[in-house]
C-alpha positions in Angstrom: 171.3 -176.2 11.4 171.7 -175.2 7.9 168.4 -175.9 5.8 169.6 -177.9 2.6 167.9 -179.5 -0.1 167.5 -183.4 0.2 168.8 -184.9 -2.9 167.6 -188.2 -4.2 170.7 -189.9 -3.0 170.3 -188.2 0.0 173.3 -185.6 -0.4 172.6 -182.5 1.1 173.0 -179.3 -1.0 171.6 -176.2 0.1 170.9 -173.1 -2.1 174.1 -171.2 -1.5 176.2 -174.1 -2.0 174.2 -175.0 -5.3 174.8 -171.2 -6.3 178.9 -171.7 -5.6 179.0 -174.9 -7.4 177.1 -173.7 -10.4 180.0 -170.6 -10.6 182.8 -173.1 -10.5 181.1 -175.8 -12.7 178.7 -173.9 -15.3 175.5 -175.4 -16.5 174.8 -177.6 -19.6 171.5 -176.7 -21.5 169.4 -179.6 -22.3 167.5 -179.8 -25.6 164.3 -179.2 -23.8 165.0 -175.7 -22.7 163.4 -172.8 -24.8 165.4 -170.0 -23.6 165.0 -167.7 -26.7 161.6 -167.4 -25.4 161.8 -167.6 -21.7 165.0 -166.1 -20.7 167.3 -163.1 -20.7 169.8 -162.8 -23.8 173.2 -163.8 -22.9 174.9 -160.7 -22.6 178.4 -160.1 -23.4 178.9 -156.6 -22.3 181.3 -154.6 -20.2 184.1 -157.2 -18.6 182.3 -160.3 -20.0 181.4 -161.6 -16.5 177.8 -161.5 -17.4 177.8 -163.9 -20.4 176.1 -166.6 -19.0 172.6 -167.4 -18.0 170.7 -165.4 -15.6 168.5 -167.8 -13.0 167.1 -167.7 -9.7 167.6 -170.5 -7.0 164.6 -170.5 -4.6 165.4 -170.7 -1.0 163.9 -170.2 2.5 166.3 -167.4 3.9 166.0 -165.5 0.5 166.1 -166.3 -3.3 169.4 -166.6 -4.8 170.5 -164.9 -8.2 172.9 -166.4 -10.4 174.6 -165.7 -13.9 175.6 -169.4 -14.6 178.6 -169.9 -16.9 176.9 -171.9 -20.1 179.5 -171.3 -23.1 183.0 -171.2 -21.5 184.7 -174.6 -22.5 185.3 -175.9 -18.9 181.0 -176.0 -18.7 181.5 -179.1 -21.2 182.3 -181.0 -18.1 179.9 -179.9 -15.8 177.6 -182.4 -14.0 174.9 -179.7 -14.1 172.5 -179.2 -16.8 169.1 -177.3 -17.5 165.6 -179.0 -18.2 162.1 -177.4 -18.9 159.5 -179.7 -17.7 155.8 -178.7 -17.1 156.2 -175.2 -18.0 159.1 -174.9 -15.3 162.8 -175.5 -15.4 164.9 -177.6 -13.2 168.8 -177.7 -12.6 169.6 -181.5 -12.6 172.8 -183.0 -11.1 173.9 -186.1 -13.1 176.0 -187.2 -10.1 173.0 -188.5 -8.1 169.9 -187.2 -10.2 169.3 -184.2 -7.7 166.5 -182.0 -8.9 166.7 -178.4 -8.1 163.6 -176.2 -9.5 165.1 -172.7 -10.5 163.2 -169.5 -12.2 164.3 -168.3 -15.2 163.8 -164.4 -15.4 162.6 -163.1 -18.9 163.8 -160.7 -21.1 162.1 -157.3 -20.4 160.1 -155.7 -23.1 162.1 -152.5 -22.9 165.3 -154.4 -23.9 164.1 -154.0 -27.7 162.6 -150.6 -27.5 164.1 -147.6 -28.5 165.2 -144.2 -27.3 164.1 -141.1 -28.6 167.5 -141.0 -30.6 166.6 -144.1 -32.0 169.0 -146.5 -29.7 168.1 -149.6 -28.9 167.9 -149.8 -25.0 170.0 -152.8 -24.4 172.8 -151.2 -25.9 172.6 -148.7 -23.2 172.2 -150.8 -20.2 171.2 -154.2 -18.9 170.1 -156.0 -15.9 172.7 -157.9 -14.2 170.3 -159.7 -11.5 168.1 -156.8 -10.5 170.3 -153.7 -10.9 170.8 -151.8 -14.0 174.4 -151.7 -15.4 175.6 -149.0 -17.3 179.3 -148.8 -19.1 179.2 -145.1 -19.6 182.3 -144.1 -22.0 184.4 -145.3 -24.8 186.3 -148.9 -24.0 189.0 -149.1 -21.3 192.2 -147.3 -22.8 194.5 -150.1 -21.3 193.4 -152.1 -24.8 195.2 -149.9 -27.0 198.7 -149.1 -27.6 201.6 -150.9 -28.7 201.4 -153.8 -26.0 197.8 -153.7 -24.5 197.7 -153.6 -20.7 194.2 -154.5 -20.2 193.0 -156.9 -17.4 193.9 -160.4 -18.2 190.3 -161.8 -17.4 188.6 -159.0 -19.1 186.9 -158.7 -22.5 185.8 -155.1 -22.4 187.9 -154.1 -25.2 185.8 -156.8 -27.5 182.5 -155.6 -26.5 182.2 -152.1 -25.8 181.3 -150.5 -29.3 180.1 -153.7 -30.6 177.5 -155.4 -28.2 176.9 -152.1 -26.6 177.0 -148.5 -27.9 180.4 -146.9 -26.9 179.1 -143.4 -25.6 175.8 -143.1 -24.0 174.0 -139.8 -24.2 172.8 -138.8 -21.1 169.2 -138.6 -22.1 169.6 -142.0 -23.5 170.6 -143.1 -20.1 167.9 -141.3 -18.2 165.0 -142.8 -20.6 166.7 -146.5 -20.2 167.0 -146.2 -16.4 163.2 -144.8 -15.9 161.9 -147.7 -18.1 163.9 -150.1 -15.8 162.8 -148.6 -12.8 159.2 -148.7 -13.9 159.0 -152.1 -15.7 161.8 -154.0 -13.9 161.5 -152.6 -10.6 165.1 -151.4 -10.6 166.4 -149.4 -7.6 170.2 -149.2 -8.4 172.1 -148.0 -11.3 175.9 -149.1 -11.4 177.7 -146.7 -13.6 181.5 -147.6 -14.6 184.1 -147.1 -16.8 187.7 -148.7 -18.1 190.7 -146.7 -17.4 190.0 -143.3 -18.8 193.4 -141.5 -18.3 192.1 -140.0 -15.0 189.1 -138.8 -16.6 186.6 -141.5 -15.5 184.8 -139.9 -12.5 184.8 -136.8 -14.7 182.8 -138.6 -17.4 180.1 -140.3 -14.8 179.5 -137.2 -13.1 176.7 -135.9 -15.5 174.8 -139.1 -15.4 174.7 -139.4 -11.6 173.3 -136.0 -11.6 170.8 -137.0 -14.3 169.5 -140.0 -12.6 169.1 -138.4 -9.1 167.1 -135.3 -10.3 165.0 -136.9 -13.3 164.3 -140.5 -12.4 165.1 -141.4 -8.8 167.5 -144.3 -8.2 170.4 -145.3 -5.9 173.5 -144.9 -8.2 176.9 -146.5 -7.9 180.3 -145.7 -9.3 183.2 -148.0 -10.3 186.3 -146.4 -11.9 190.0 -147.1 -11.5 190.8 -144.9 -8.8 192.4 -141.2 -8.7 195.5 -140.1 -7.0 195.5 -138.7 -3.3 195.9 -135.1 -4.7 192.3 -135.4 -6.5 190.2 -137.2 -4.0 187.9 -134.0 -4.2 186.5 -135.6 -7.2 184.8 -138.4 -4.8 183.3 -135.2 -2.6 181.8 -133.5 -5.8 180.5 -137.0 -6.9 178.9 -137.4 -3.5 177.1 -134.0 -3.8 176.0 -135.1 -7.1 173.9 -137.8 -5.8 176.6 -140.9 -5.7 175.9 -143.4 -3.0 178.3 -146.0 -3.7 181.7 -146.5 -4.8 183.1 -149.4 -6.0 186.8 -150.3 -6.3 188.1 -153.5 -8.2 191.6 -154.2 -7.2 191.0 -157.7 -8.0 193.9 -159.4 -6.2 195.2 -158.7 -2.8 198.5 -160.3 -3.3 200.8 -157.6 -4.9 202.4 -160.1 -7.3 199.3 -161.4 -8.7 198.1 -157.8 -9.1 201.0 -156.8 -11.0 200.9 -159.9 -13.2 197.1 -159.9 -14.1 196.3 -156.3 -13.9 199.2 -154.6 -15.8 197.6 -151.5 -16.9 196.3 -151.1 -13.1 200.0 -151.5 -11.8 201.6 -149.3 -14.4 199.2 -146.2 -14.1 198.0 -146.0 -10.7 199.3 -149.1 -8.3 197.4 -151.3 -5.8 198.2 -148.8 -3.1 195.8 -146.0 -5.1 192.7 -148.8 -4.6 193.5 -149.0 -1.0 193.7 -145.0 -0.6 190.5 -144.4 -2.6 188.5 -147.0 -0.4 189.4 -145.6 2.5 189.3 -142.1 1.6 185.5 -142.8 0.5 184.4 -145.0 3.0 185.5 -142.5 5.7 183.2 -139.9 4.2 180.0 -142.3 3.8 178.0 -144.7 6.1 179.4 -148.0 6.9 179.2 -150.5 3.8 178.5 -147.9 1.4 181.8 -148.9 -0.4 183.0 -152.0 -1.6 186.2 -153.6 -2.4 186.0 -156.2 -5.5 188.1 -159.2 -5.4 188.4 -162.2 -7.5 188.8 -165.8 -5.7 190.0 -168.8 -7.5 193.4 -167.3 -8.8 195.6 -166.0 -5.9 196.3 -168.1 -3.0 193.1 -168.3 -0.9 194.6 -167.1 2.2 195.5 -163.9 0.3 191.7 -163.5 -0.6 190.9 -164.2 2.9 193.3 -161.5 3.9 191.5 -159.0 1.4 188.3 -159.6 3.1 189.6 -159.0 6.4 191.1 -155.7 4.8 187.9 -154.6 3.0 185.7 -155.4 6.3 188.3 -153.7 8.2 187.9 -150.2 6.7 184.0 -150.3 7.1 183.3 -151.6 3.5 181.9 -154.7 2.4 183.4 -157.1 0.2 182.3 -158.2 -3.2 184.0 -161.3 -4.1 184.0 -162.8 -7.7 184.2 -166.2 -8.4 186.7 -166.4 -11.1 185.1 -167.1 -14.5 187.5 -167.8 -17.7 185.7 -165.8 -20.2 185.9 -166.6 -23.4 188.1 -164.3 -25.6 190.1 -163.4 -22.6 193.5 -163.8 -21.9 192.7 -166.4 -19.0 190.2 -168.3 -20.7 192.4 -171.2 -20.6 192.9 -170.8 -16.9 191.0 -173.5 -14.8 187.8 -172.6 -12.9 188.0 -172.4 -9.0 187.5 -175.4 -6.8 184.0 -175.4 -5.0 185.2 -176.7 -1.5 187.9 -173.7 -1.8 184.9 -171.1 -2.9 182.9 -172.1 -0.2 185.2 -171.7 2.4 185.9 -168.0 0.9 182.6 -167.3 1.0 181.4 -168.4 4.3 184.6 -166.6 5.7 183.2 -163.5 3.7 179.9 -163.6 5.6 181.5 -164.1 9.0 183.9 -161.4 8.4 180.8 -159.0 7.7 179.1 -160.2 11.0 182.3 -159.4 12.9 182.9 -156.1 11.5 179.1 -155.0 11.8 178.9 -154.4 8.3 175.3 -154.0 7.3 174.7 -156.3 4.5 171.7 -156.5 2.2 170.3 -152.9 3.2 169.1 -151.4 0.0 165.8 -153.0 -1.5 165.7 -155.1 -4.4 169.6 -155.3 -5.0 170.8 -158.8 -6.2 174.1 -159.1 -8.1 174.0 -162.1 -10.1 177.6 -162.0 -10.9 179.0 -162.5 -7.6 177.9 -164.4 -4.0 176.4 -161.5 -2.2 177.6 -161.2 1.4 174.2 -161.9 2.6 173.7 -164.7 -0.1 176.4 -166.5 2.0 174.1 -166.8 4.9 173.2 -170.5 3.8 177.0 -171.3 4.6 176.7 -170.9 8.4 174.8 -172.8 11.2 171.7 -170.8 12.2 172.2 -170.6 15.9 171.4 -168.1 18.3 174.6 -165.7 16.9 173.1 -166.2 13.5 169.0 -165.1 14.5 170.1 -162.3 16.5 172.4 -160.8 13.8 170.1 -161.6 11.0 167.1 -159.9 13.3 169.3 -157.0 13.6 169.8 -156.5 9.7 166.2 -156.9 9.4 165.5 -153.8 11.9 168.1 -151.8 10.3 166.6 -152.2 6.7 163.5 -151.0 8.1 165.3 -147.9 9.5 167.3 -147.3 6.1 164.1 -147.4 4.1 162.3 -145.1 6.3 165.4 -142.8 6.6 167.4 -142.7 3.3 166.0 -145.1 0.6 162.5 -143.7 0.3 163.6 -140.5 -0.5 166.4 -141.6 -2.9 164.0 -143.7 -4.9 162.0 -140.4 -5.9 163.2 -137.8 -8.2 164.8 -134.7 -5.9 167.5 -132.1 -6.6 171.2 -132.5 -5.6 173.4 -129.9 -3.8 176.3 -130.6 -6.3 176.8 -128.7 -9.7 178.4 -129.8 -12.6 180.2 -126.7 -13.2 181.9 -127.1 -9.9 183.4 -130.4 -11.1 184.5 -129.1 -14.6 186.0 -126.0 -12.9 188.1 -128.1 -10.4 189.0 -130.6 -13.5 190.1 -127.7 -15.6 191.9 -125.8 -12.6 194.2 -129.5 -11.8 195.1 -129.4 -15.9 196.4 -126.0 -15.5 
């Protein structure tokens, strides 16, 4: 059966359910807490979804990372509050007095260090869970013009150039990534941009090559997709060392996509996300790409269809529980219901299992902004099928480490050349 924490009232709440409920309800900060000394800074960078408190929920299957909402208006009504007792932290549920020990990751020393050019490292990249997130370019172009076309849940236009450096020098990124690897054990760096008028992949290319050759990390890319005639850009990025591509199409329901993502609807359309996801996943090992969606806004049945589609093409679903971020156009939209989100996350795990998606393969990658597919193992019965699947994944992890990850985590030359990317891009413009 599912292992759970027994609360004082007899309520059963396992770590996976607590993770989901904290995403939905948020966490109030008690007077006993000393987060300035003990925690990572609340970081309003990129889309703003990392604007909460990083914490870790211990569990017998795995520890779960969580970026808990702490500042949004809906948090005021949360039954959960954080307290510090005897040098440790507890999440306390006011409904029944349940006490959940948690870990608060400290802020790394390199955050306040400066690169050789004098830039504070936390303004180049930040940890989100255990991976390094870097927004490489100027703010998303959807935020500008006579009538902004920004995604309605996003605050990138208010953050980039304010809470982080607008344009990151390659040398600065290399320095930050190296420190993050050496001091924080980072294995994965995720590069993303907002809409850059079709130049996002081109902008990211130099960073990918430099990280592979000078640092040795797994690399991921998230950009607004290019049109089919430019899919060659994905091929060249794979040659430069890209290990992973993620496609944030957010809503499977086309009406919700158009309503809440007006810039994406106007410039590329939902179909471009599907075409690019299928193209890249067709070139890479199963589970090397992801489709990113938001749960809690569109009808749940549409979200479940999204999970079926993503796993059906061999990718893994990245499912974010909607957060009404302060300063976004949707800051007054209600936070989702726990029961509905639990249903979504359990479905996600079962869909990955049905499709044979190799979840949780890469070492030390825990994304705190979402319920990771392998986090959701807490939501299903631990029957024979569960144990067989988990054993299979364990063996696959060992094999992947021996055959791929050990090499990728060392600096090594890549076969791709930036000159080829620039030449093809110039030819496409002429």
